N, C-alpha and C positions, 0 to 999 in steps of 0.2 A: 504494500500500500504506500503510494508515493508520499502521502501526507506524513505518515509515521516515520519514513526514512528521513524526510526533511527535518522533523522534530529531533531525531536522534543526533543530527549534526549540531543542533543548538545546544543539546545537553552536554556535548563533549568538547565544544570549542569555547573555552572560557573567555576568549577575547570578545565574543559577542555579548557577554553579560557584564563585563567589568570595565567601567569607564576609567578606572585607574590604570589598567593595562593599556587601554586605548589612548591614554594621555590626554583625556578631555573629560571634564566633570559633566555629569548628566544635565545640570542646569544650563550648560552652555551649548547643548545639542539643540540647535534651532534650524539650521539650514539643511538642505539635502546633503551638502558636502560633510557637514558635521555628523549627520546620521550615519553616513557611509564610513566615515573615519572611526567613529566610536563603536558601531554595531554592524559591521559589514554583513555578517551572516543573517541578520534580521532582514536586511533588504533582499538578499538572495532568496531567503525563505518566502518573503512576500511575493516576489515575482513567480516563484514556483507554484503559487496558489492561483495565479491568474491565467486565463486562457488568452495568450498573446496573439492568437489567430483571429480573435474577434474583430469585427469591422470597427475601424476607428483607432485601433491600437497598432497600426502598421509602423509608425515611427518608433513607438515604444519597443516593438519587437526588434527592429533594426539595431537600435542601441543595445538592447539586451543581448542579442546574438553576438555582438562585438565585446560583450562584458563591460560595456560602459554604463555601469549601474547608476551613476549620478545623472547622466543625460537621460537615461531611460526613466528615472524617477521624475525628473522635471517634465518630461513628455507625458508621463502618466497623470500627473496632477493637472497638466494643461488639458488633457483629455477629459478629466472629470469636470473641470470648470466649464468646458464647452458642451458637454453631453446634455441630453434632455431628460436624463433619468431623475426620478423623484422631484418633480417640479414643486411639490408642496413645501419642501424644505429649503428651496433655493430663495434666499432673500437678500435684499440689498443691505449694505452696511448702513446702520443708522447714523444720523448726524452726530458729530462729537458734542458731548456736553459734560458737565461736572455733576449732574444730578445723581442722587444716591437713593438706594432702597435699603431700609434698615435690616431686613432679614438677610440680604446679601452681604451687607457690611459686617455682620456678625461672623459669617462664614469666612470672610477675608482674613480674619484673625485666627482661622483654623478652629473655630468653635462651631461644632456641628450639633444640630438638634435632631435627635432620632426618637420618634415616638414620644414626643413631649419631654425628653430628657436631654439637657445640654451637656456637652463635654468637649474639652479642648484636646485636639489631636497633638501628641508630642512629636517633636522633630528629632529624628535619629542622628547619629554621628555622621552618617553619609549624606545628610541633608534631606533625606526622604521623610515624608510623613510616616508615622507608624500606622500602617494599614491594618495591623492586628489589634489596634486599640479597642478595648471593650467598654470604654466610657467610664463615667464616675461610679457606676454600680457593678463593675466587673461582669458585664452582661454580654453573653455571646450574641444574643439577638441584636444588641446595639451595634456590635462589630459587623455582623452580617448585613444589617440594613444600611449601615454607613457605606458598605462596599457596593451598594446598589446605585450610588451616585445621584441621589436626589439633590444633595447639596451642590454638586457640580451643575446640575440642571437649573437650580435656583439662581446661581450666579450667572450662568449663561443667558437665561431669560432676562435677568436684570440688565445685562449689557444690551440686549436687543430692544429693551424698553427705554433705556436711558441714553445709550450711546457713550456711556462713560468707559474709557479704555481700561480702567483698573479692573473691571469685571472680566473683560475679554482676556486680559493678560493673566489673571488668576486662573481662569478656566483652562487656558493653554498650558500653563505650567502644571496645573493639577493633573491634566491628562498625561503629560510626559512623566511626571513623578510616578503616577500609579502604574502606567504601562511598563515602564522600565523596571520598577520594583517588583512587578508581578512575574517577571521572567525568572526561571524557565516555566513554561506551561507544563503542568504535571502529567498530562496525557493519561489521567486515571481519575476514577470517581473518588473525590476526597472524602475523608471521614468528617465527623461532626466538628473536628477542630480546624477544618479547612476554612479559614475565614475569608479568603479572597476567591478561591476557585471552588465554588459550590453552585449547584444548578440554578437556584433562584437569583443569586447575585449576578451570575453570568448572563442570565436572560434579561434582567433589568438593564445592565450596562449595555448590552448589545443594542437594545432599542434606543436608549438615550444617545449613545455614540453615533448611531446611524444618522439621526437627525442633526446632531452637532457637526458631523463631518460635512454634510452637504451645505449647511448654512455657513460654516466657517470658510468655505471656498471663496466667499465674497468679502471676507473680513481681513483687513491688513494686519490685525494684531495676532492672528493665528499663524504660527510658524509652519513652514513646509514639513519640517521633521515631525511635528505633532500629527499632521494629517497622514503622513506615511506610517507612523506608528499605529494609528487607528487601523489603516489598511492591513498592516502586518499582524495585528492582534485579533481582528474580527474573525478570521478563519479558525483561530484556536477557540474562540467563543462558540462559533458554529459547531466545531468538532465536538466540544464538550456537550452542547445541547443535543447533538445528534446521537452520540454514543453513550452518554451517561445520564440521560434524562430520566425522570421518575416514570414509573410504569402506569400510574393512574392518578386521577383526581386533579385538583387545581395546579399542583406542581407540574404535572405533565403539560397541562394547557398553557401555562406561562412559559415553560421552557421551549415547547414546540413553536409557539407563536413568535418567539425570539429567533429561532432558527429560520422561520419563514421570512421574518423581517430582513435578516442578513442576505438570504438567498434572493429575495425580490429586489432589494435596494442595491445589491451589488451583483448583478448578473455576470460581471466579468470573472468572478471566481469560477474555477473549473467545475466545481461540484454544485453550483447553484441550482441547476435543474433537478438533480437528484435530491437535493435537500427539500425543494418544494414538493416534489412528488411524494417523498417520504412523509413530509408534514401533513399533506392532505390525507393520506391513509391513517396516520396517527390521530389527527383531529376528528375525523369522522367516527372512528372507532371509540374515541374518548367521549365524544358528545353522546353517542348512543348509550354508553355505559354509565355516565355520571349525571345525566339529566333525566329526571322522571317525566312521565307523559304529561304531567300538568305544568311542566316547564321549570321545575325547581331543582337546583343542584343538590346532589345527594348528601352533602355534608350538613345541609339544613341549618346553615348559619347565614343570615342575610348578607353579612359582610363578604363572606367567601363566595356566595352566589354572585355578587356583583363583580368580584375579582374574576371569577370564571367567565362571566358574561363579557367583561372587558376584553379578555383574551380571545374568546370565540369571535367577538365582533372585529377585533383587530385582524385576526386571520381572514375573516370574511372580506374586510376592506382590502387587504393586501392581494388576495386572490382576484378580486375585482380589478384592481389596478393592473395586474400583470396578465389579465385575460384568461385566468383559470376558472372554469365553470364548476361550481359545486352543485351537488344534488339539491333538489328543491326542498327536501326535508331539512337540510342544514339551515336555510333561511327561516323556514317555518318554526324550527326549534328555537332559533335566535329570537324570533318575535315573541314566542311564548315566555322566554326568559325575561325579556323586557316587560312583558305584560305583568308578570309576577312582581317585578321591581316597582312598577307603577301602582299596583293594587295593594301591596303591603305597606305603602308609604303612609306615615303618620300625617295628620293635618299640617304639621309644620315642615313637611318635606323630608324628614329624617326616616331612617329605616327601623325595622324591628331589631330590638336588642335581645337576640336569642343566640344560644350557644356562644362560640367565640366571635362575637360581633361588637362593633361600636355603633352608636346611634348615627354617627356621621354628621358632618356640618359643612357649610360652605359648598365648595366644589366636590366634596366627597359624599354628599347625601343623595338620596334617591331622586329628589327633584332635579338636581343638576344632571344626573344620568339620563333621565327621561327627556328633559328639554333638549339635550344633545341628540338623543335617539330620534327625536322628531324631525331632525334635519335630513334623516335618511328614510324614515318610515312614516307614512301618513296615517296616524292613529288619533283621531279627534278625542277619543275617550281618555287617552293618556294625557293629552293637553288639558282636558277639563280637570283631571285629578291633580296634575302638577301645578295648575294655576288657581287652585281652590275655586273652580267654577267660573273664573273670569272669562275664559274662552274655551273653544272646543265643544264637544258634544257630551252631554251627561250620560254616564253609563246607565244601563237599564236597571241595575240594582247596585246598592251601595256596599253590600257585604259580599265576601267571597270565601268559599271553602275549597281547599286543595286536598283531594282525597288520597293522593300518593304521599304527600308530605304530612298529611294529618294536621293541617293548620286552618283555623277559623279566624278570619279578619272581619270584625264587626264594625259598622259605622252607622252613625245617624245620617250622615251626608258627607259632603266634600269641602265644606267651608272650614276656615281656620279654627273655629270654635267647636267643631264637630266632636261627638263622642267617637272613640276608637278603642278597640281592644284586640288582643292577640291571645288565642287559646290553642295550646299545643297538645294534640292527642296522637302524634305521629311517632315514628321510630326514633332511635337515638341519634342516628346520622353516621356517615362514613368517616368523619373527621371533625376535629375541633368541637367535641361533644361536651354537653353538660348533662348531669342527672336531673332533668327538669320536666319530665313528662307530667302533664296536667297543669302546668303553670299558666297563670292568667296575668296579663299586663293590661292596665286601663289608663286611658287618657281622656281628658275632658277640658273644655274651656281653653284649649291651646296649651294645656299643662299635663305633664306626666304625673300621675298620682301613685298607682300601684306598679312597681317596676321589677324587672329582672336585675340582678346585682351587677351584671357585666362581666368582662373578662380580665381586667386588671393588667396583668403582664404574663409573659411566658417564661422569662428567665430573669435573673438578677434579684436584688433585695426585695422589690415589690412582689415578685412572684413567690419568693421564699415565704413571705408573710401571708399572701392572699390567694395564691393560685389554687390550692386545694379547696378553699372556701368557694371560690368562683365557680368551680365545676360541680360542687356538691348540691344536693337537694336543699340543704339548709340556706342556700343563697337565693331560693326561689319561692314563689307563692304556692306551696304544696303542703302536704301533711307529712310529718315525721312520725313513724310508728315505732314506739319504744326507742326513740332517739336515733333510729336507723335511717340512713340515706337510701335512695334507690340504687340498685345495681345498674351497671352499664348494659345496653343492648335492648332490642336487636339493632344492628347497624343500619339495615335497610329492609324494605319489604318487597315481596314479589307480586303483590296484588294491591289495588286501590281499595280504600274503605267504601263500603256500599252505602246506599241511601238510608239505611237504618241508623247510621252514625251521625248524620247531619241533615239540617233543613234550613234553607234560606227562603223566608217568606217576606212578602212586602211589609208586614208588620213586626216581624221578629226573626231572630236567628237562634239556632239550637245546634249543639254538638255534644258528644260525650266520648269519653275514653276511660280506660282502666289500666291498672298496673298492680302486679303482685309479686315482684322480685326485689326484696329489700336486703340490704347488706348485713350479713351475719344475723339475720332474724330467726329466732327460734319459732318453730311451727309455721303456720301459714296465715297470711293476711292479704287482703286485696282492697285497693282504693279505687272506687269508681266515681268519676266526677262528670256532671252534666252542667253546661252553661247555657242559660236562656237570656238573650238580650232583647228587650222590648225597644223597638226603634224610637229614638228621641225620648227614651224613658230611663230605664235602669237595667241592671244585671241581677239575675238570680243564679246562685251557684249551689247546686245540690251535690252533697258528698255522701257516699255510702261506704262504710268500712265493714268488710266481712272478716271474721277472725275465728280461730279455733281455740282462743284462750283470752284471758284479760289482757288489755293493752293500755299503755299510756300514749296519748295522742298530743301532738303539737301542730296546730294549724298556724302557718306563718303567712304574714302579709307585710311585704316590704314597701315602704313609702319613699318617694323621691325626697332628697335632702331639703328641698325648698318648701316642703309641706310640713306644717306644724300640727302635731298630734294632740287631740283633746279626748281623753278617755272617759267613757261612761260605764255603766254596769254591764251592758252587753253591746254597747255601741261605741264606735270609734269615729271621730270626725277628723278628717285630714283637711286642714284649712290652708288655702293659698290666696294670694291677692286677687286671683282671677275667679275664684269660686271654691266650693267645698265639696268633698266627696265623703259621704258617710258609709261606713261598713257596719252592718248590724247582724248579729247572730240571731236568727229567727226561731231556731229550734229550741227544745226544752232543756238541753244539757246545761249543767253548771260549769262555768269556765273560770280558771284563774287567768287573768289577763295581765300580761307583762309588756312593758316597752323596753326594748334593747337598742342601744345606739352606740356605735363605735367600740364594740367590745373586742378585746384581743385574747383574754384569758377567762375561763379555762379553754374556750374555743372561740374562734373568730365569728362574729355576728354583727350585723348592722353596718355594712360598708357598701358603697355604691361606686361603680366605675363606668361612666358614660363613654370614655375614650381610653385607649391604651395608655397605661402609665399615669392616668389621671383618676383620682379617687377621693372620696370624702365620706365621713360618717353619715348614716341615714337611720331613720327610725324603723324598727321592725316590731309589729304587734304580734305577740305570741298568745294564742288561745290554747290553753292546756286543759285537758280533761282525761279521765280514766273511764274505760268501758269494760264490761264483762262479756259482752256478746255483740252481735251485729248492731250497728247504730247508724242513724241517718241524720244528716246535718244540713241546714239551709241557711244561706247567707244572702243578704240584700246589699247591693252596691249601688248607691243612689247619688248622682251628681246634683248638687244643689247650688242655685244661684238666685238672684233677685227675680229672675224670670221663670224659675222652676215651678212646675205644677205641683199641687198638693198630692201627697201619696199616703194612703193608709192601708195596712195589711189587715184585712177584716177577719179572715178565717184561714187557718192552716191545718190540714189533716195529713198525717203521715201514713202511708201505706207501704206494703212490702216492696213494691217496684216503682212507686211514684209518690209525689206530693200533689195534693189538691189544694189550690190556693184561690182565695177570693180577695180581691183588693179593689180599692177605689183610686183612680188616677185621672187627673184632669177633669174631675167631676163625673167620671163615668165608672160604673161598676163592671168589673171584669172577672171572669173565671178562667183558671188555668190548670190543666193537668200537666205536670212536669215530670216526665219519666226519667229514671236514672240511666236507661240504656236502650232506648228505642225511639228514634225520631218520628216514626210513623204513628206513635201514640201521643204525640204532643197535641193537646186540644186547647185552643185559645179562642175565647168568644166574649 
């Protein structure tokens, strides 16, 4: 294999890796001549990856055949400047200015912010930045994400926005620093300690570098040596993503989309066509495997659904650019994925906080994703949801159930003040999972009231303290039986839930689920939960606990940190400046009610993380009781404001498989049969 033979030369010729041997410091490597003098084998390797018989490269080939690598390199860069490839990235140099952008200025001092944690990158004795730096918390995740080069991209974009040369000069040196220090390419799948050469980092860099390369061709502050280094390094990035990519899930999607980017944007590489054809096969197979029929990615984390969607969309766009036709089902699945992103959106545009997800904000939320998607797909319903009904076409129904994912999204409407809830009755997920089946989140008046606790962090000091808590049932609005969390699983399902599990009616929503596998629990116990949402009204939550022996139960309700808790005998009011959400235990049991906030010992409880590495104490209401046998519980969740209608629960009867409830709401008397586990038996009149 020619690629491997060329790499072996690099490994054994020390002169190509050592500026001291080459008698030129790496920082001074700026011109084509400098690059050839310092690292001749890298230039030779670069040309070995390029199809010099390609039209337009005639002069490059002539110089190369004469082993005049300097002239060949100059001709190659001239070819790229004049070629018509990747027009979208070719931009004129902005007018010079002294304008500054604060976020970029911080990076100029080598202070990088990674997942909300800032750290200064040390400078090593050889003048290189320490690309293995794990940040202030000694966090592997910090090092990995730093090596994805979002900070480089921030500075580069700052230059394009301001025209201030200091940003372009920093980006240019940053690239030379990193690329030179990253040699030699390991040509193997690195282990968990590989901080530079790991699949995700390789994929993110390849995408960013491709854009920067083409834009830099029109910028005088980018040195020719830097551009040649990118051309020399990208084939190694492509090789890594081709031969050492993950076999499934989001990692595969991200890595293969990067391989496609390099292949499409640099057709001059000898293997570009093979890379694209391989990518198509892998992406089609991956999409079929990791996307349920209802359009949801199987990890069942809204954050990673969007990550997967982004990479499937990127692949789709690249194939369209290069004239590669994909099967119709690829586009149809892509639209289903966007449809889910639109329909799980909270009224404020953020996404579901489930499994390892963040709510998302700014350009990272669902609203931004959908508004961007509307540039390619004409879907008036998406526009209506994303604009809170200001434009587009109103969906036929406000609520949605996803039978493969087992998720109920309930709404009163699409305005910013609308009621919104998320109820999970689905599988555990294929990755980034939490033990949270039957969890319920509730939003009203533009405010989150009942919340999932979030993901906190994966590694480092924050993760050491909170990661186990984040994944546990204790961090969710579920019941602990004898203080036991849910066990993991199952990861995915082979069949969708049938119509007995859910019902979307013009006046209400209903869904139920159950769980019976608890961590180290003696004997057997099962929790069944049904949620009934009366449109523009309130939620009723019916819990049934089956057991073969006496049990201690703890029903947990987690509140957003901005909500103030006022405790009554069986009623909790969560007050916010925008409104109040009351939570009432309607059934007959006696509860011990406790409020827990910001606890670390003897176990973590009462903490909330809306974004990675951001967290704060929040209140958790714990309803504790003991049972000897099967028991049924009923909860009322009622959003209250100055405009709220009066509600009274007039009569509640408990039956073996359902509740019968009579209530008066908005001056009207209503009767409801609320079953524990059969949507066909819901009777509301």
